[in-house]
N, C-alpha and C positions, 0 to 999 in steps of 0.2 A: 504494500500500500504506500502511496506517495501523498504529498501535500494536496494535490488536486482532488484525490479521492477523499481525503479528510474534509476538505471544504464542501464537496458535493454531499457527503454523508451528513455533515452538520446542517446543511440546508434542508435536506430531507427530514432530519429529526426535528428541526425547529418548526417546519411547516406541518409535518404529519402528527406531531404530538398534540396540537391543540385544534387543528382542523380535524373533523371526524373521518379521516382517511387512513389511519394506522401508520404511525412512524415505524414500528417494528416490521410491519409487512414490507414497507419500502426499503428498509435497511437490509432485508434479506433478498428481495427480488431484484432490485436494481443492480447490485454487484453481480448477481447470477446472470442477468440479461446481458450485461456489458462485459462479462468475462473477467471481472476484477477478482483479486484474492479475497477470501472471506476475512472480514475484520474481527469476527468473533463477538460473543455476547458481552465481554468485559468492555470492549470499545463502545458498543451500543449503549451500555449503561453509563459510561463516561459522558457520552453526548447528552444524556439525561441531566447531568449536572448543569449543562448550558441552559436547557429548557427550565430547569428548576430556578436558576437565576432569573430567567425571563418572567416566570409566573410570580415569583416573590417580588420582583421589581414592579410588575404591573399592578399587583394587589398589595403593595407595601402598606398603604394606609388602612386597608381592610384588616390585614394581619396584625398591625399594631393595635387596632381597636379591639379585635377579637382576643388577643393575648392579654391586653390590659384588663378587659372585662373578665376574662377567665381567672386571672390572678386575684382580681378584686373579689370575685365570687368565692374563691378558696379562702381568702382572708376572713371574709364574712360568714364562712361556712354555709353558703347558699350558692353553690356553683351553677345552678339552673335558674336562678332568679332573674337574671338579665338575658335578653334575647341573644346578644352577641356571645356571652359566656356559654349559653346553651348550644349555640351553633358550633363553637369551638370544640366542645366535648363530643358533639355528634359527628363532626368531621373526623376526630380521632377514632371514635368507635367504628365509623364506616371504613376506616383504613384496615381494620383487623382482618376481614376475610381475605383481602388481597395479600397481606403480609403472611398469613398462615399458608395459603395455597402457594405463594411464591416460594416459601421454604420447602414445601412438600414436593413441588414440581421442578425444582432447580435443575436437576439432571436432564429432564425432558426439555427444558428451555434451551439447554446447550446443544441438544442433538435432534430429537424427534420433531420438535416444533419448528426447526429451521428448514422447512420444506416449501418450495414455491407452489406445489400443488395444494398444500394445506392453506397457504396464504391466499391463493386465488379463491378457494372455496369459502373461507371465512370472510373475505372481502365482499363477495357476492351476497352471501347469506345475511351478513350484518347490514349490507346496503338495503335489503328488503325490510329488515327490522327497523332501520332508521326511517324508511319511507312510511311504514305503518305508524310508527311512534309520532312522526311529524303531523299526522292527521288527528292525533289525540291531544294536541296542545291545549293547555288550560290557562288558568289565571293565577296559579300558586306562586308564592314568594318564598325564597329559601330561608328567610328569617323566621318563618313559621313552620319549617320542616319538622316532621314528626320522627320519633325514634325508628318506627317501622320503615318509613320512607328512606331515611339515612342508611339503614342497614341494607335495604334493597338496592340502593345505588352503589353501596360498597360491594355487594355481591356481584353486581354488574361490572364493577371495576376489576374484580378478581378474574372474571371471564377474559379480560384483555391480556392475561398472561399468554394466551394463544395468539401468535402473530396474525395480523389481518383483522382481528376483531376490532381493535382501536379502543384505547382507554377512554378517550373523549367521546367516541361514537357510542360505546356501550353505556357510559354513565349519563350522557345527554339523552339517549333513547329511553333509558329507564325513568329519568326525571320527567320527560315528556309524557310517557305512559302513565305516570302518577299524577299528571295534571298541572305541571309547572309551566310557566311561560318560557318561550325559547331562550330569551336572554338570561333568565334566572337558572335554567337548566345548564347553560354554558358556564355561568358564574360558579355554581356549585361544583361542576366538574373541574374547573380550573383550581378552585380552592382545595379540592380533594386531591389534586395531583401532588401537592407539596409534601405531606408526610410520607406517602408511599414512595415517591421518588427519592426523597432524602434517605429513607431507610435502605433502599436498594443501592444507592450510591455509596453509603458508608460501608456496605459489605463488599462491593465489587471494585470500586475505583482506586482505593489506596494502592493496591498491588500493581495496577496498571500504571499509575503515575510514577512508580519507582522503577518501571521497566524501560526498555529502549524505545518503546512506542509513546513515551510521555509527551514528546513534542507534538506529534501528530494529533494525539488526543486533545491537547490544549487548543490546537488550531480548530479542530472540529467543535469543541465546546464553545468557543467564542462565536463561531458562525451560528451554531445552534441557538445560542442566547439571543443574538440579534434577530434571527429569523423567527424564533419563538415569540419574542415580544411583538413583532409586527403581525404575526398570525393571530395572537390574542386580540389585539386591537381591531384587526380586520373582521374576525368572526363576531365579536360583540357588536360591531357596527352593522354587519350584514344581517344578523338575526333580529335587529330592532324593526326592520321593515320587510324582511324576506324569510323564506323557509329554507329547509335543508335539502331540497330536491337536487340542487346542483352537485352536492357531495354524493348523493345516492347515484346519480348518473356517472360520476367519476369512478366510484367504486366498482360499478358494474362493467364499465369500459376497461378498467385496469384488470379485472378478473378475466375478461375475454382475451386481452392481449396475452396474459400469462398462459391461459389454456391454449391459445393459438401457437405460441412458441413451443410449448411442451409437445403438442401434436406434430409440429414441423420437425423438431429435433428427433422425436421418436421415429418419424417416417424416414429421416435421414440415416438412421441406423439400420 
């Protein structure tokens, strides 16, 4: 892998992490399509540090308010009394399903899940789910999210361990199905990205940053941070007045390209 590859992968991560099109799916399929060497799961997780910086930066005021309220609630021994404190603890609880399954499926994530055929199938199937969910949009606000709803969105996030599902796509779809507004569904999805991404990065990234690939990883992380910040702003602006159908169309087209390449290569053998 060279610097150009790192820049391209960082761009794919930054755009795909927050748009509902699956960053992990793109990080597996694009190198496969172009004949690049596999960068490995640790490099992919390192790129998540870039998008973690992007989402923390984009929602810095929100996180400051949530953490301040949460600490105030602990001091007063009433952690659920304030809406922001309650939202903070629900975000942390919603992270648990993904953290548990991530630990259990870690070996599969390194091997079985890195399959272009699997990515194409999950890209298409989750595109259909997103289309159906987008028709169920309601008027809910995440400040009033219930424990049940938070855990259901957390379970949806856990499903995104399978490449092609898309963490943002799964969590946004679940929130839409539960009756939240498009912008609110995206906002909860973005906030929920922080704890799970931080946890994965703590486990995977230190070893990579001490290796020979640290320089390329840093290049990719910077690009991912810039692209991620831009994609957050874009999606929040987009869903204020539009729906998610353009992303559904992209997912289905992406899957068709992968299926076509697989058939072509199989025929060539």
